[in-house]
C-alpha positions in Angstrom: 0.0 0.0 0.0 2.9 2.5 0.2 6.0 3.5 -1.6 9.3 2.4 0.0 12.8 3.8 0.0 15.4 1.2 -1.0 18.8 1.2 0.4 21.4 3.8 -0.8 18.4 6.3 -0.8 17.1 5.0 -4.2 13.3 5.3 -4.6 11.0 2.5 -5.9 7.4 1.6 -5.6 6.5 -1.1 -3.1 3.7 -2.2 -0.9 3.8 -2.8 2.8 1.4 -4.0 5.3 -0.9 -1.4 7.0 0.5 -1.7 10.5 4.0 -0.7 9.2 2.5 2.0 7.1 0.7 3.6 10.1 3.8 3.8 12.2 4.9 7.4 11.8 3.0 10.0 13.8 1.9 13.6 13.2 1.2 14.7 16.7 3.8 15.9 19.3 5.0 12.9 21.3 3.6 10.4 18.7 0.6 8.3 18.7 2.7 5.3 19.4 4.3 6.9 22.4 2.8 4.3 24.6 5.2 1.7 23.5 8.6 1.3 21.8 10.8 -1.5 20.9 12.9 -1.2 24.1 10.4 -3.2 26.4 8.0 -0.4 26.8 10.3 2.5 27.4 9.1 6.0 26.5 9.6 6.7 22.8 12.4 8.8 22.0 12.2 11.6 19.2 14.3 10.8 16.0 13.0 13.7 13.8 10.7 16.6 13.6 8.9 17.5 10.4 7.4 21.0 10.7 7.1 20.4 14.3 5.6 16.9 14.0 7.8 14.4 16.2 8.7 11.1 14.7 9.8 8.5 17.2 12.3 5.5 17.5 9.4 3.3 17.5 8.3 4.7 14.1 11.8 4.3 12.8 12.3 0.8 13.9 9.0 -0.4 12.4 10.2 1.1 9.1 13.4 -0.5 9.4 11.6 -3.9 9.9 9.4 -3.0 6.8 12.6 -2.6 4.8 14.2 -5.8 6.3 11.4 -8.1 7.1 13.9 -10.9 7.9 14.8 -9.4 11.3 12.8 -12.1 13.1 15.3 -14.7 11.4 18.0 -12.7 13.1 16.7 -12.8 16.8 14.7 -9.6 16.1 17.7 -7.5 15.0 19.3 -6.1 11.7 22.6 -7.3 10.7 25.2 -4.8 11.7 26.7 -4.4 8.3 23.3 -3.5 6.8 22.2 -1.4 9.8 23.5 2.1 8.7 21.9 2.0 5.3 18.5 0.5 6.5 18.4 3.2 9.2 19.1 5.8 6.6 16.4 4.4 4.2 13.9 4.2 7.1 14.6 7.9 8.3 13.9 9.1 4.8 10.8 7.0 4.5 9.1 8.2 7.7 10.1 11.9 6.9 8.9 11.5 3.4 5.5 9.9 4.6 5.1 12.7 7.1 5.6 15.4 4.5 3.1 13.6 2.2 0.6 13.3 4.9 1.0 17.0 5.8 0.5 18.1 2.3 -2.6 16.0 2.0 -4.0 17.7 5.1 -3.1 21.1 3.5 -5.0 20.2 0.4 -8.0 19.2 2.6 -8.1 15.7 1.0 -10.7 13.4 2.6 -11.5 9.7 3.0 -14.8 8.4 2.0 -16.6 6.7 5.0 -17.0 3.4 3.1 -13.2 3.3 2.2 -12.5 3.9 5.8 -14.5 1.2 7.2 -13.1 -1.2 4.7 -9.6 -0.3 5.8 -10.4 -0.7 9.3 -11.8 -4.3 8.6 -8.7 -5.1 6.7 -6.5 -3.8 9.4 -8.2 -6.2 11.9 -8.0 -9.1 9.6 -4.1 -9.1 9.8 -4.1 -10.2 13.4 -4.3 -14.1 14.1 -6.9 -13.6 16.8 -9.1 -11.2 18.7 -6.7 -11.5 21.7 -3.7 -10.5 19.4 -5.7 -7.5 18.1 -6.6 -6.5 21.7 -3.1 -6.7 22.7 -1.9 -4.6 19.9 -4.5 -1.9 20.6 -3.6 -1.8 24.4 0.2 -1.8 23.8 0.4 0.5 21.0 -2.7 2.8 21.3 -3.7 2.5 24.9 -6.8 0.9 23.7 -8.2 4.0 21.8 -10.2 3.2 18.8 -10.1 7.0 18.0 -6.2 6.8 17.6 -6.5 3.6 15.5 -8.9 5.5 13.2 -6.5 8.5 13.0 -3.8 6.2 12.0 -5.7 4.3 9.3 -7.0 7.7 8.0 -3.3 8.9 7.7 -2.4 5.9 5.9 -5.2 6.1 3.4 -4.4 9.8 2.8 -0.7 9.0 2.0 -1.8 6.3 -0.4 -4.4 8.6 -2.2 -1.8 11.5 -2.4 0.9 9.2 -3.8 -1.6 7.7 -6.2 -2.4 11.0 -7.7 1.1 12.5 -7.8 3.2 9.4 -8.6 1.3 6.3 -9.4 -1.2 7.7 -12.0 1.5 9.9 -13.6 4.0 6.8 -13.8 1.7 5.0 -16.2 3.3 4.2 -19.5 1.2 3.9 -22.6 1.7 1.5 -25.5 2.8 4.4 -27.7 5.5 5.5 -25.3 6.9 2.0 -25.0 6.9 1.6 -28.9 8.8 5.0 -29.2 11.2 3.7 -26.6 11.6 0.4 -28.6 12.1 2.3 -31.9 14.7 4.5 -30.5 16.7 1.8 -28.8 17.1 -1.2 -31.2 20.3 -2.4 -29.7 18.6 -3.2 -26.4 16.3 -5.6 -28.2 18.9 -7.4 -30.6 19.2 -11.2 -30.2 22.8 -12.3 -30.7 23.6 -15.4 -32.8 23.7 -18.3 -30.2 24.1 -22.2 -30.1 21.8 -24.4 -27.9 24.2 -27.1 -26.7 24.7 -30.0 -24.2 28.2 -31.0 -23.1 29.9 -33.9 -21.4 33.3 -32.9 -19.9 36.2 -34.8 -18.3 38.3 -32.7 -16.2 41.7 -33.8 -14.8 42.8 -32.8 -11.2 44.6 -29.5 -10.9 48.3 -29.6 -11.5 47.8 -33.2 -12.9 50.9 -35.2 -13.7 51.5 -37.1 -16.9 49.9 -40.1 -15.7 46.8 -38.5 -14.6 46.5 -36.5 -17.9 46.8 -39.8 -19.7 44.0 -41.3 -17.6 41.8 -38.2 -18.3 42.3 -38.7 -22.2 41.3 -42.4 -21.7 38.1 -41.4 -19.8 37.3 -38.7 -22.4 37.7 -41.1 -25.4 35.4 -43.5 -23.6 32.8 -40.7 -23.0 33.2 -39.8 -26.6 32.2 -43.2 -27.7 29.2 -43.4 -25.5 28.1 -39.8 -26.5 28.3 -40.8 -30.1 26.0 -43.6 -29.5 23.2 -41.5 -28.2 20.5 -40.6 -30.5 18.4 -37.9 -28.7 18.5 -34.9 -26.2 17.4 -37.2 -23.5 19.9 -40.0 -24.0 22.8 -37.5 -24.3 21.5 -35.8 -21.0 21.2 -38.9 -19.1 24.7 -39.9 -20.0 25.8 -36.4 -19.0 24.2 -36.8 -15.6 26.2 -40.1 -15.2 29.8 -39.3 -16.4 30.2 -35.6 -17.0 32.4 -33.6 -14.5 31.3 -30.2 -15.3 28.6 -28.3 -13.4 25.9 -28.7 -16.2 25.7 -32.4 -15.5 22.9 -31.6 -13.0 21.0 -30.1 -15.8 21.6 -33.0 -18.2 24.5 -31.2 -19.5 22.3 -28.4 -21.1 23.7 -25.0 -21.5 20.6 -23.7 -23.2 21.4 -20.8 -25.7 25.0 -19.7 -25.4 26.0 -16.4 -27.1 28.3 -17.2 -29.9 30.7 -14.6 -28.4 30.9 -16.6 -25.2 31.9 -19.8 -26.5 35.5 -21.0 -26.4 37.1 -20.8 -30.0 37.6 -24.7 -30.1 34.0 -25.3 -29.3 32.7 -22.6 -31.7 34.9 -24.1 -34.6 33.4 -27.5 -34.0 29.7 -26.1 -33.7 30.1 -24.2 -36.9 30.6 -27.6 -38.9 27.9 -29.5 -37.1 24.2 -30.3 -38.0 21.4 -30.1 -35.4 21.3 -33.2 -33.2 24.9 -34.0 -34.1 27.6 -34.9 -31.5 31.0 -33.4 -31.9 34.3 -35.3 -31.8 36.6 -34.7 -28.7 37.3 -31.1 -28.1 40.4 -30.1 -26.0 40.4 -26.8 -24.1 43.8 -26.8 -22.3 43.8 -30.0 -20.2 39.9 -30.3 -20.1 38.2 -32.6 -22.7 34.5 -32.0 -23.7 32.0 -33.4 -26.2 29.0 -31.2 -27.3 25.6 -32.0 -28.8 24.2 -29.3 -31.0 20.4 -28.8 -30.3 19.8 -25.6 -32.2 21.6 -22.8 -34.1 19.8 -19.4 -33.3 20.6 -16.8 -35.8 21.0 -13.1 -34.7 17.8 -11.2 -34.9 15.6 -8.7 -33.2 12.7 -9.3 -30.5 9.5 -8.1 -31.9 7.7 -5.2 -30.1 4.9 -7.6 -29.1 7.4 -9.9 -27.4 8.8 -7.0 -25.2 5.9 -4.6 -24.9 5.0 -5.6 -21.4 8.4 -5.7 -19.9 9.2 -2.4 -21.7 6.2 -0.6 -20.1 7.0 -2.0 -16.7 10.5 -0.9 -16.8 9.7 2.6 -18.1 7.1 2.9 -15.4 9.6 1.9 -12.6 11.9 4.6 -13.9 9.1 7.2 -14.2 8.1 6.2 -10.7 11.6 6.8 -9.2 11.9 10.1 -11.0 8.5 11.4 -9.9 9.1 10.1 -6.4 12.5 11.7 -6.1 11.1 15.0 -7.5 8.1 15.0 -5.1 10.5 14.5 -2.2 12.6 17.4 -3.2 9.6 19.6 -3.7 8.0 18.8 -0.4 11.3 19.3 1.4 12.0 22.6 -0.2 9.7 24.6 2.1 9.7 22.2 5.1 11.5 22.3 8.3 13.0 18.9 8.8 15.4 18.0 11.7 16.9 14.6 12.3 17.7 14.4 16.1 
């Protein structure tokens, strides 16, 4: 339901649960001042935005929204990640407070039906009525009024960001087509070969005897590979005798860019037919046998093939730009203090 700062202050669109989104307060002392992560100790201010106080409880909740795996780390954030996560969380709670204040300044409202729906949705996130009541008691002193204020705040932030960012970030098919036409190199398909391999790899620093033994194994592998008559037969053999990492995938490399193939392999493939198994290929001390499954000529992806991904990519870029611009605009005339 909200936009999220990623680490290193980059801005991207994300959706988070309502409890985390409700965390920052807009009243002096904070709506959640009744509890903090430190075992119920009084909340400590961490920032002021035009006089509104944001607390360490708000900040920690946002840190957990950014790093939801804290529970797997005994409720803590790994020290190496902590500074960047804290920085992103601080930016987020300040930004949301600025957005909320601007929504209030514009006298935006929440329809009653939408408010009731959000209240019901919020309650559904708890596993039981007892868990919900515990949250209400711990976080809000049992006040339904404060809960409604938090939910309203969250909905106003959502609506403002929808109007100012989300709706403006929509990319039309025509815009995507213009990008496609202007950037043909991004959609070129390089010439490639779809292959399987069986490789015999001697030990590091192999002596003459070991190299001779590897050659013997490779010749036997070649004999068996030549006897295979299908992708499946070659793949099963690769699983049994190959010593490269592709053995677990039936020796299948999928489509390999021509430019990424070792010259001896490319030379062999260039003279092969589809379904043919090569002779033994030596690359330094390694021996390999390849099966050619397809030769894919260079070409271009059609616009229909990439239309959806291009629109999504451009929308993400547009969202980041709009979000960054909005953050800068809102901060321009605001008094923001990090404490």
